[in-house]
C-alpha positions in Angstrom: -7.7 -23.3 -10.3 -7.6 -22.5 -6.5 -4.7 -20.5 -5.0 -2.8 -22.9 -2.7 -2.0 -19.5 -0.6 -3.9 -16.4 0.3 -2.8 -13.0 -0.7 -0.9 -10.8 2.1 -2.9 -7.7 3.7 -1.1 -4.5 3.1 -0.4 -5.0 6.6 1.0 -7.9 6.5 3.4 -6.9 3.3 4.8 -3.9 6.1 5.1 -6.2 9.1 6.9 -8.8 6.9 10.7 -8.9 7.8 11.8 -9.9 4.4 10.2 -7.4 2.7 11.3 -4.7 5.4 14.8 -5.8 4.5 14.6 -4.8 0.9 13.1 -2.2 1.9 16.1 -1.2 4.0 18.7 -1.7 1.2 16.5 0.3 -1.1 16.2 2.9 1.2 12.6 3.0 1.0 10.1 4.1 4.0 7.1 2.3 5.6 4.9 5.3 4.4 6.2 5.1 0.6 5.4 1.7 0.4 2.5 2.0 2.1 1.1 5.0 -0.1 2.4 3.0 -3.3 0.0 0.2 -2.4 -2.7 1.7 -1.1 -2.5 3.9 -4.3 -2.2 0.9 -6.6 -5.7 -1.0 -4.5 -7.3 2.0 -5.1 -6.8 1.6 -9.2 -7.5 -2.0 -8.9 -10.6 -1.9 -7.0 -11.9 1.5 -9.0 -10.9 -0.6 -12.7 -12.8 -3.6 -11.3 -15.7 -1.4 -10.7 -16.6 -1.6 -7.3 -18.9 1.2 -6.3 -17.6 1.5 -2.7 -13.9 1.3 -3.3 -13.1 4.8 -2.1 -14.7 3.6 0.9 -12.8 0.3 1.2 -9.0 2.0 1.6 -7.5 4.6 3.9 -7.8 8.1 3.0 -4.1 10.1 2.3 -2.4 13.0 1.2 0.9 13.6 0.2 2.9 16.7 1.9 5.7 17.2 -0.6 6.6 20.3 0.9 8.3 18.9 3.9 10.0 15.7 2.3 7.3 14.0 1.2 5.3 12.2 4.0 1.9 10.7 4.1 -1.0 12.5 6.2 -3.5 10.0 7.0 
């Protein structure tokens, strides 16, 4: 059965006003949500068996020494 809608991209999720309101209420930063979404996308893509999964998503690392920021 075809979906009547398209999934949002990570960029679209991060710029959505309703999602931003929930993030504010939950004290979640844009970088924290982005890190979560990219991590989940990598795991899902890898689990699906794509050979190019690592190249399809941006590289990042978490700098826990300075409060958990994301380094690109």
